[in-house]
Structure formats: structure tokens, C-alpha cells
N, C-alpha and C positions, 0 to 999 in steps of 0.2 A: 457430534463434532461437526463445526465445518471450519472448512479455510476462507481465508478473505483475500485477495489479490487487488491493491490497490495501485494505481499508475494515477500520478497526481506531479505537477509540477515541481522541478526543481526548485522556485521560489519559495513554495509552499512547504518544502520537506520539515523546515523545524520548527513553524508553528505546530505540523501536523504530529510530529513526533512527540513535542512539550506534551499536547494536548489529550494523545495515549499514554501517556505516562502518567499523566493527572487525573485519565481514569481507570486507573486500578490493569493497566495489559500490563504485563511485567516483562514481557517477553515480545520482539516480533522483529523481523528481517528483513533488510533494506538493501537496496542496492542499484546502482546506477543503469538506465539502460536506454537504449535509442528505437525511434521506431518512426514509420515511415506513416503518416496523415495521407487523409483525402484532400488537403491542401498540398495545391505544388505553386509555389510563388517563386521568382528572383526577387531579390529585394537588394538594393546598393547602403551600405555603411557605409560614409567617409572614404568613398571614391572605389570602395572595393564590392563587386557583386558577389553575391553569394543565394545558392540555391534554400528554401524555407523547409524541402519536403522531409528534412532529416531532423527527427523531433526526441530533443534532450531530456528526460525524465526521472524520477525516484521510483522505484518496484518496492512496495510495502509488501509484506507476506504475514499474516497472522493464523495460529491457530487456536480455535477457543473451543468453548464449552459453548450450546446452543442458547444459553440465558445469555451471554454476551455478545452474541450475534448483533441482534440490531442496535446496543446501545453503541456499540466499537465502529457498524456502519452510520448512524449518526454523527460520532464525532468526525470521522474523515468527512465525511458530506458538510456539514457545515465548516470547517476549518478551510482544506483545500478550494472551498467553493470561490471563483471571482463573477462568475457569469459570463465569462467572457470564451469564443470557442477554444478546445486545447485544456481545460481544466483538470482532465483525463475519465478512467473509468475505476468501476469496483467488480469484481468477478466473486461471487461467493460458489464454494462446492462442497461437496459431501466427503468427510474424511473417512473411511472405513476404519479403522484403526489407528493405535498409537503405541509406541513400545519405549520405556526407558528403558536405555542402553546397560545403564549401570547398575538397576534394580532388577529386569526383566519383568517388571509389571508393563500392564497394558491395558488400556480403556481408556475413558477421559477421565479417569481420576490422576492420569500421569502427568495432567497438564494444571493440577494442583502444586503448587508451591510445597514442598516435603523438606525442611532444612533438616 
């Protein structure tokens, strides 16, 4: 099992969400995040000066079986890509185990939909 964590532009979230749901990703978690990037500039918008060092993004977390890792990453990469600085990052890490609170089962079979 792998854990995929993607930090993407807020403006791309709806497109990525639809693409993930259309590619048979049944469940994922997301939340708004704020980060500080390397670019530190002052901008003026409608006469008000503001700093661009705080970046608002959406973090998406997906835990999936090995065979779904590459297709999931490809979907996120293809849909979230703009070619501009700030498109985001994808982090991939190993998951040791997974437990179902309801059944007590564990392992990657817990990720399969058992209705």
C-alpha cells in the first residue's frame, strides 16, 4: 500500500477531484492548506500592497494499492499541470498496514469496497 499526498492549486481542485472520481478512485481526503514558498514578492492589487509568500493550496491524501499508484499520480499530474511555478508537489510514501475499525480486518484488502 502507498500513501499519495498531493499539494495542488486551489483553482485546479475541482478538475482533479472529477478526474480522480472518473478514474475509479473511490475515496480521498482533502483540506485547505497554507504554505510558504521560496518566492517572496510584494504585489499591489487595487492600490493595496500584499505579500505573496503565503500560498493557499489544497492537499489531497489517497491511500491505495500498489497497482493504482501510477495511474493515480498520472491523473493528478495531467490535470493539475499548468506549466507555471506553483503547480504543486506529489509525495509518495509506504503504508505499513491498514485496519478496518468496523470489521477488525487489516491489510490492503481493507481498501477494497465491501458493501
